[in-house]
C-alpha positions in Angstrom: -1.7 17.0 7.5 -2.9 20.0 5.3 -4.5 19.7 2.0 -2.4 19.9 -1.1 -3.0 22.6 -3.3 -3.4 20.7 -6.9 -5.3 17.8 -6.9 -5.0 16.2 -10.2 -7.3 13.7 -11.3 -6.3 11.1 -14.1 -9.4 9.0 -15.3 -8.2 5.3 -16.2 -10.5 3.5 -18.2 -9.1 1.3 -20.4 -5.9 3.2 -20.8 -2.7 2.4 -22.2 0.0 1.5 -19.6 2.4 3.4 -21.2 0.4 6.4 -21.7 -0.6 6.4 -18.2 3.1 5.9 -17.2 3.9 9.1 -18.9 1.3 11.1 -17.2 2.2 10.2 -13.9 6.0 10.2 -14.8 5.4 14.0 -16.3 3.7 14.8 -12.9 6.3 13.3 -10.5 9.1 15.1 -12.3 7.9 18.2 -11.9 9.4 20.9 -9.0 6.1 21.7 -7.5 5.7 19.1 -5.1 2.3 20.1 -3.2 0.1 17.9 -5.1 -2.0 14.7 -4.8 -2.7 12.4 -7.8 -6.4 10.8 -7.9 -6.7 8.2 -10.0 -10.1 6.8 -11.1 -10.0 3.1 -12.6 -13.2 3.0 -13.7 -12.9 -0.2 -15.8 -11.0 -2.6 -13.4 -8.6 -3.2 -16.0 -5.2 -5.0 -14.9 -3.0 -2.7 -16.6 -4.4 0.0 -14.6 -3.7 -1.9 -11.4 -0.3 -2.7 -12.0 0.5 1.0 -12.9 -0.8 2.0 -9.4 0.9 -0.9 -7.9 4.1 0.1 -9.5 3.7 4.0 -8.4 2.1 3.2 -4.9 4.5 5.6 -3.1 3.8 8.6 -5.9 -0.1 8.2 -5.7 -1.6 9.7 -2.8 -5.0 8.9 -3.2 -6.6 6.3 -5.3 -9.8 5.2 -6.1 -11.7 2.1 -7.7 -15.0 2.7 -8.6 -17.4 0.2 -11.4 -20.5 2.3 -10.7 -20.8 2.2 -14.5 -23.2 0.0 -15.7 -25.5 1.1 -12.2 -25.7 4.7 -13.2 -26.8 3.7 -16.8 -29.5 1.5 -15.4 -30.7 4.6 -13.5 -30.1 6.9 -16.4 -32.2 4.5 -18.4 -35.3 3.9 -15.6 -35.3 7.4 -15.6 -35.5 7.8 -19.4 -38.1 4.9 -19.8 -40.9 7.0 -17.5 
């Protein structure tokens, strides 16, 4: 399997479900098909999880990350040095 020509990265931190659905629908409706959606769910929001589940056949790659707190801690540690 070859890599897609276009990777579309969608950050979804506390994103309203209707906006996320509209965004994905607009991508899916395009005539160009050599793409992948990378949906980054940093907030572990239930609405975002619902969207991911309902589009599981269209979102080829999904990531869930909640590293913001640790990143902020590291930044604060370095700032205080």
